[in-house]
N, C-alpha and C positions, 0 to 999 in steps of 0.2 A: 562385614558381610555375613558371616555366620551361616553359610549355606551348605546344608547337607546335599542339596542337588548338585552343587559344584563338585563335592567330593565323590558322589555317586557317578557323575558324569565323567570325571577324570579316571576313576578306578575302573569303570566299565569298559572304556575304550583304551586305556593306557595299556601298552604292551611292553613286556620286558624282552629285550632282544639279545642280551648277552647273559652268560652264566658265569658267576664267580668260580674260579678254579678251586678245587678242593684244597689246594695248598694255601690259598689266600682268602680268608674269611673276613678280613678287615675292610675290604673295599666292596661295597654293594654293586650289583650289576647296573649298567646304564639302563635308562628307560626311554621309550619313545611313544608318541601318539600319532599313529598313521593318519594323514590327511586332516590334522587338527584345525587348520585354518578354516576349512569348510564344515567339518563335522562336529567340532566342540561347540556346545551351546552354553555360553556363560549365563548365569542366572541374573534376574533383575535385581539391581541394587538401589536405584533411586528413581524418583518420578515415575514415568511410565515408559521411559526410553533409554535408560542407562543400564548396561549389563556388564558384569565383570566376574571372571572366574579364574582361579588358579588351576593351571594344567599340571604343573609340577611344583614341589616345594622341598627344599632340603630340611625343613622342619619335620618332614615325614620320616627322615632317617636320623633324627636327633641332633642335628647340627646346632652348635651353640649360637652362632650368628647366621640365621637362616636367610636364604634367598627364595623368593617365590616368583614364578613366571606364568603368564597366561594371556588371556585376551580381554580387551575392553572394547565393547561395541556401543556406539551412541547412534540412536536413530533421531530423525527430525522431531523436534518438540522442545521442551524446556531445557535450558542450559543446565550444566552441572558445575558447581563450584566446590572444589575439594582442597583441603589443607593437608599437605603431605606431612606425615609424622615419621617418615623414613625417606631415604634416597631411592629414586626410581628412574629407570630409562624406558623409553617407549619408542616404537617405530610404527608409523602408519602403514598398514599393509593393504588397505582397500579404502576407497571413498575419499571424503574430505572432512576436515575438522578445522575450526577456528579456535586456536589455543592462545589464551592470554594469561600472563602472570599478573595478578593484582598486586597493588602496593602493599597491602597488609590485610590480615584477617578482619581487623576492625573496620577497614574501608570496603569490605566485600560488598555491602549493600549499595554503596555509592558507585561501585564498578570502576574505581580509579585504576587504570591500567599502567603497569610498568613496561610491559612488552607484549606484542601480539603478533601471531604468525598465522597465515593462511596455509595450513598444512595439506600436503598432498602425498600420495603413495610414495613411500621410500624416505620421507622426512623422518629424522631421528631426533629425540629430545632427551635431555637430562633435567629432572626435577629434583632440586635439593630439598632435604628435610627442612620443613618450615615454609616452603613455597605455597602460596595460595593461587590456585590455577582454575581458570574458567574454561570449560569445554562447550563448544557449540558445533552444530553441523547443518548443512543445507540439505544434503542428499543421504547422509548416513556415512559412518566410517567405522573401520575395524582396526585396532592397534594391538600389537604384541608388546607386552611389558615385562620387565624384570625388576623387582624391588627388594630392598633389604628388610624383609619382614617375614613372619611366619605365615603359613597357609591361613587364608581367610582373615588376615589381619588388616585389610584395607578399610 
């Protein structure tokens, strides 16, 4: 993704709510983003309708095995096919998505489906590393994700 906009977006609205005690400098304070579901605007990543942005990432605090979390928004238009290079979990928080795991990256063009789901608000997914996943939407959808990767590593 390589988006400076995402980093600017996250840092401008990200708020730190706790303060590390002067006795404990090894644990950073927790962070939060007030009203992120409606206020965070992920940047465009593909086609003219797929947006993804990391709200938080443990790579920001130097973790060896980082986790990144944020929002993925898909608007009506071209489908997005993505090959996961890391494990990720996703929950649909608004709208609809048709999510299909394709049989393999080589068969991506043929669209051979291993499994397909009509996702609705509240549905939760686990995408294992190596999965080839196709995302479509009729009305548009917004999902929260958490993946085992560094910031902007999607």
